[in-house]
C-alpha positions in Angstrom: 244.4 52.6 177.6 245.9 54.8 174.8 243.8 52.9 172.3 240.7 53.6 174.2 241.6 57.2 174.8 242.1 57.7 171.0 239.0 55.9 170.0 236.2 57.9 168.3 233.1 58.3 170.5 230.1 56.3 169.4 228.0 59.4 169.4 228.7 63.1 168.6 227.0 64.9 171.4 225.0 68.0 170.6 226.7 71.3 171.2 223.5 72.7 172.9 221.7 69.7 174.4 217.9 69.9 174.8 216.5 70.1 178.3 215.4 66.9 180.0 211.9 66.8 181.5 211.2 65.8 185.1 208.6 63.2 184.1 209.4 61.9 180.6 207.3 59.7 178.4 209.4 57.2 176.3 208.8 56.4 172.7 210.4 53.8 170.4 209.5 54.5 166.8 210.5 51.9 164.1 213.8 51.3 166.0 216.3 49.0 164.2 219.6 48.1 165.7 222.3 45.6 164.9 226.0 45.3 166.0 227.6 44.7 162.6 226.8 45.1 159.0 226.3 41.3 158.6 224.8 40.7 162.0 221.2 39.8 162.5 218.8 42.6 163.7 218.9 42.8 167.5 215.9 45.2 167.3 213.9 44.9 164.1 211.3 47.7 163.9 210.4 48.2 167.5 207.4 50.5 168.2 206.7 51.0 171.9 205.3 53.9 173.9 205.6 54.3 177.7 203.7 57.1 179.4 205.3 58.9 182.3 204.7 56.8 185.4 203.9 53.6 183.4 204.9 50.2 185.0 205.8 47.8 182.2 207.5 44.4 182.1 209.5 43.4 179.0 209.6 39.6 178.8 211.1 37.2 176.3 213.6 34.5 175.8 217.4 35.1 175.7 218.1 36.9 172.4 214.7 38.4 172.1 216.1 42.0 172.1 215.4 43.0 175.8 219.0 44.0 176.6 219.4 45.8 173.3 216.3 47.8 174.0 217.8 48.9 177.3 221.2 49.7 175.7 219.5 51.8 172.9 217.4 53.7 175.5 220.6 54.6 177.4 222.2 55.9 174.2 224.9 53.2 174.2 224.5 52.2 170.6 223.7 54.1 167.4 220.5 53.1 165.6 220.3 52.0 162.0 216.7 53.2 161.6 213.9 54.8 163.6 214.3 56.9 166.6 213.8 57.0 170.4 212.2 60.0 172.1 212.7 60.7 175.8 210.2 63.3 177.0 209.4 64.2 173.4 213.0 64.9 172.6 215.0 62.6 170.2 218.0 61.0 171.9 220.3 62.7 169.4 219.3 66.1 170.9 220.2 65.0 174.5 223.5 64.8 176.3 224.2 61.1 176.9 225.6 61.6 180.5 222.6 63.8 181.5 220.2 61.2 179.9 221.7 58.3 181.9 221.5 60.4 185.2 217.7 60.3 184.5 217.7 56.5 184.3 218.4 54.5 187.5 219.4 50.9 186.6 219.3 48.0 189.0 221.3 45.5 186.9 221.4 41.7 187.0 225.0 42.0 188.3 225.4 44.5 191.0 228.6 46.6 190.8 230.2 47.3 194.2 233.7 48.6 194.9 236.2 48.0 197.6 235.0 51.1 199.5 232.8 51.6 202.5 229.1 51.1 202.3 228.6 54.8 202.6 230.9 55.6 199.7 229.3 52.9 197.5 226.0 54.6 198.1 227.3 58.1 197.5 228.4 57.1 193.9 224.7 57.8 193.0 224.4 61.1 194.8 227.6 62.5 196.2 225.8 65.3 198.0 223.2 63.1 199.8 222.7 64.0 203.4 222.9 61.4 206.3 219.1 61.6 206.6 218.6 60.9 203.0 221.0 57.9 203.1 219.2 56.5 206.2 215.8 56.8 204.4 217.1 55.0 201.3 218.5 52.2 203.5 215.3 51.9 205.4 213.2 51.7 202.2 215.6 49.1 200.8 215.1 47.0 204.0 218.7 47.3 205.0 218.3 48.6 208.6 219.1 45.2 210.2 222.0 44.6 207.9 223.6 48.0 208.7 223.0 47.6 212.4 225.0 44.3 212.3 228.0 45.7 210.5 231.1 46.2 212.7 231.6 49.8 211.6 228.1 50.6 210.3 228.2 52.7 207.1 232.0 52.9 207.3 232.4 49.1 206.9 234.4 48.2 203.8 232.5 45.9 201.4 235.6 44.2 199.9 236.6 43.8 196.3 233.5 43.6 194.1 231.4 43.5 197.3 233.0 40.2 198.4 231.8 40.7 202.1 228.1 40.8 201.3 225.7 38.2 200.0 223.9 38.4 196.7 220.7 39.5 198.3 222.4 42.2 200.3 224.3 43.5 197.3 221.0 43.7 195.4 219.4 45.7 198.2 222.4 48.0 198.3 221.8 48.6 194.6 218.1 49.4 195.3 219.2 51.9 198.0 221.6 53.5 195.5 218.8 53.8 192.9 216.6 55.5 195.5 219.4 58.0 196.2 219.8 58.7 192.5 216.2 59.9 192.4 215.9 59.4 188.7 212.4 59.6 187.0 213.0 56.3 185.1 213.8 53.1 186.9 215.1 50.0 185.0 215.1 46.6 186.6 217.2 44.1 184.6 216.6 40.6 186.0 216.6 42.0 189.5 216.1 38.7 191.3 218.1 36.4 188.9 220.4 34.0 190.8 218.7 34.6 194.1 216.9 31.9 196.1 213.1 32.1 196.4 213.1 33.5 199.9 215.6 36.3 199.2 213.7 37.2 196.0 210.4 37.5 197.9 212.1 39.7 200.5 213.2 42.0 197.7 209.7 42.5 196.1 208.6 45.2 198.6 211.9 47.0 198.4 211.6 47.1 194.6 208.0 48.3 194.9 209.2 51.2 197.0 212.0 52.0 194.6 209.5 52.2 191.7 207.0 54.6 193.3 206.5 57.8 191.4 208.8 56.7 188.5 208.4 55.1 185.1 209.3 51.5 185.6 210.8 49.2 182.9 211.2 45.7 184.2 213.2 43.3 181.9 213.1 39.6 182.6 212.8 36.3 180.9 210.4 35.0 183.6 208.0 37.3 185.3 206.9 35.2 188.4 206.5 37.2 191.6 207.8 40.3 189.9 204.3 40.6 188.3 203.1 42.6 191.4 205.4 45.5 190.3 203.9 46.1 186.9 200.6 46.9 185.2 201.4 45.7 181.7 203.5 43.0 180.0 205.2 43.5 176.6 206.4 40.3 174.9 209.4 40.4 172.7 210.8 37.8 170.2 213.4 38.1 167.5 213.9 41.8 168.1 210.2 42.7 167.8 207.3 43.5 170.1 204.9 40.7 169.6 202.2 41.5 172.2 201.2 44.0 174.9 198.7 43.0 177.5 197.5 43.9 181.0 199.4 42.0 183.6 196.2 40.4 184.9 195.6 38.9 181.4 199.1 37.6 181.3 198.8 36.0 184.7 195.5 34.3 183.7 197.2 32.8 180.7 200.3 31.7 182.7 198.8 31.0 186.1 199.6 27.3 186.2 203.3 27.9 185.4 203.7 30.4 188.3 201.6 28.7 190.9 203.7 26.9 193.5 203.6 23.1 193.2 205.1 20.1 194.9 208.6 19.2 193.8 207.4 16.1 192.1 205.0 18.0 189.9 206.1 20.6 187.4 204.0 22.1 184.6 205.2 22.5 181.1 206.5 26.0 180.3 203.9 28.3 178.5 204.2 28.8 174.8 
């Protein structure tokens, strides 16, 4: 703990941070990032522009640079070259904590604490009213779940959310993102590890969570999540290789995503 407390921050925050816009465009310009002097480039000259309100999926195999892109956007890592603009302001001019409050993240692993459901939700918006919490739960399709809890919103979730299923934990994360009311929503493999039925049940909740926001969906396999986005960006080896409308992507990969009998499986697309 003392070692962490004495460590130098990764970034020197600006003395007078620039204001954050309510509906930001996001621009990556020649961004290069690696995690050591001798490491390979995790991001190798990324150029990518997302207009405010855009709905874009970032796809690619493991190691393509998707997670590094998200980390760089949230100002977790210093860049070796290029810059990222958030609402026309370079990240260096923005306060990191304020920036991250403008980005709601539904991660692959949902973080829940040994607190009540209410307190887990209020982590995103401590001043949220009962009406606002109820609306977020309804939009995340959690009405039946809450009604079945022995103590309703005051039911303890257990250590790391041990008393809820993976699908329920993911819907709680969606409700928390709705309460945060951030202009940018990041979905990082939001249905990974869930069975097909649970994943399908989440699509409409995710669609509600994304309304009126800039959506950045990160996944190695698009599948049914395609209904949430308008464009697909393909990454490989830390670079953006292609950007196409989602309809064009689906035409190219339709056979891979179409349900088939268990005895018949198509070859993965190249």
